[in-house]
N, C-alpha and C positions, 0 to 999 in steps of 0.2 A: 735147258735152263739150268743155270747154277743153283745148287742147294745152298740155303743160307738157314742154318739152324737156330739162330737167335733173332730177337727183335728188341729195339731199345726200350720199349716199354717193360719189359721183363726186368731189367736190370735197374731201372729207375725205381720200379716198385718195391724192389727189395733193397736198395740202396746199396749195390753190390759192385759199384766201380769207383776205383780210386780217381783222384782229381785229374792226373795226367791221362788216365785211359778217358776220362770224360770228354777233356778237351780236345783229345785225338778225334774222338767221334763226332764232336760238334764241328770242329773244322771241316772234317771230311763231308759231313752234311751241307755245309756251307759251300764247298767246292763244287759238289753235285747239283745244287739249286743254281749256284751261279751260272753253271753250264747251260742248263736247260733254259734260264733266263737269257743267256747270250743267243740262244737261238729263237727267242721271242715266244716261249713257251712258260706258262705258270701251272704249277702243279695243283693249287686250290684244294689240296686235302693233305697238307703236310701234318704230320703227327707222329708221335712215338711209336706207334704200331706199324707205320709205313716207313720206317727206317729199320731194314734188316742188316744184320751182320754176318759175314762170311766166316768160314772157318780160319780165315787169315786175318780176321778183324777190319774187314773192309767193309765200308757203308755201301749198301745198295737201297735207293729208293724204289718203292714198288706203288702200285694202283694208281695209274695215270687216268682213271675213269672220269675224274673231274676237271682233267687239264684243259687248257684253252690256248689258243694261239693269240697273244695279245699285240704281236708286231710281226709283220711279215718282212723277208729281207729288203724289199724295195721301199718299205715305209720309213719316214724319218720320225715320225711321232707314233707312240703306241696307242692302241684303241683301248677305250675303257669298256668294261663289261658289266652285264647284269646277272643276278641270279645268286641265291644263297647256296654255296657249296663248301663242304668240309665237315668238320666234327666241332661241336658247339665250344669247347673249351679253347680252341685253337683258332676259331674264326676272328677275323678283325672287325671292329665294331661297324665301320662303313658298310660291310657286306650285307648287314642286316636291313639296310635301307633298300627296299624292293622297287624304289623308282628312281633312284640316282646311281648312274654308272660309277663303277670305281677302278681303280688301278689295281689290276690282278697281280702284278709284280710286288706293290707295296703290301698287299694283302698276304702274300706269301711270306714276306719279310717279318710281318708281324707274328705268323706262325711260328717262324723260327725263333723270334724272341720268347715266345711262350715255351718252346721246346727247351731253350736254354735255361729258362726259370725253372721248369720242372726237373731238368737234369741236376741242378744244383741246390734247388730247395727240397727236393723230393716230395713235392706235391704242386697242385695246379694253384696259380694265384686267384682264379676264379673259375666257376663252371661254365659261364657264358659271359660275353662282354656285352651285356644289356644290363643297364641300370635298374630297370623296372623288374628283373628277374633275379638278380644277384647282388646281395647286399656288399660282397666284397669289391666287385667291380663299381658298385655305386661309390663306395668310399675311395677308390683309386681315382675316380674322375672329379669327385668332390673336392679332394686335395690336389687336383692337378697344378702345376707340375711336379709338387713334392711328393706325390703318390709313388712316382718313379723311384726316388731315393729310398722311401721306405721299403719299396719292394727289394732293392738292392742291398739294403742292410741285413736282409734276411738270408743273404748268400754266404758262402763260407769265406772267412777273411783272407784265405790264401789266394783268392782269385786276384788277377792283375787289376790294380785301380785304373789303369788305362782303358780296360774294357768297358768301364762304367758308361761313358757318353755313347758309345756304339750299342751297348746292348739295351740301354734305356731308350735309345733313339729308336730301336726296333719296335718298341711298344708306345711309340709317339702316337697321340690321338689323331694327329693330323697326318695323313698318309703321305704328304709331299715332304714331310720333314724326316720320314724314315731313310736311313742310309741305303744305298745301293750296295749290294753284295760285292761289286767288282772294288769298290772303295774300301769296304771293310776288310776285305782280303789283303789289302794293301797296308793296313793299320800293323804296327809293329806287334801288337800284343798277339794277333792272330797269325801273322806271318811267322812268328818265332815259335810256334806250337809245332813241336814234332809229332808227325802223323804216319801211320803206316800206309804203304801203297801196295799195289799188287806185285807181289815177288818179293817184297822187301818190308821187314818189320821196322817199326821206330827204334831208334837207339836208347830213348830216355825212359821207357817203359815197356812192360809186357801186360797184354791184356790177360788178365786173371781167368775170364770165361774160356780162352783156349786151352787152358789146363784141366778143364773140367769134363 
C-alpha cells in the first residue's frame, strides 16, 4: 500500500494552501469521485480526512467502508438507497430521512460541495444539515435559494465566477438539481485547472507541503 503522509483536513485547518494548490486538489478529488461514480459506486463518506495526499501531491481517496453500488453495469437506471452514512457536516439533508430512499450519487456530490466550501472558507458552513439542530443550516434553507449566494460571497474573490452555478448547484436542496460530476468536469472553469498527475507535476504551481 502506498504511503500518503498528508490529509486534506490538516491543510484546511491551518489554512496553509495557496489558491492554485487548492484548486488542483479539488479537481483531483472530482476526478476520483467521477471515476467511482462511472463504475456505479458511491463513497458515502466523503470528507477532508478521507482525502489523502501522496508525496507527489496526488489525491487518494480512502475509507470505502460506507460505499455502495448504486448502479450495476447491466442497469439503465440507478438504485436509490437507505441508511445514514458519513460524517455529519458533509451529509446531504435527504440522507437524514430514514424512510425515503435517496440518490447516493447526488449525496456524494453534496459532500463534494461541502468540501469545496471548507477548502476556501476555511470553516464548515454548518455542523449538520438539519434545521432543527443547526441554526446556520436553518438560515440557509430559510433564505433558499439566496442562501447559496450568501455562502459563495464568503469565498475568496479570486475564484472563477464561472464556478458559482456549479458549486452552488452541488449544495442544491433538491438532489435532482445537483450537477453530475461528468458534466462539471467538462465546464471550462474546472477543465482549465492545471493539476498534478502521477509522475508529472503541474506547471502552474508547486505544492508547498512537498517542501516540508
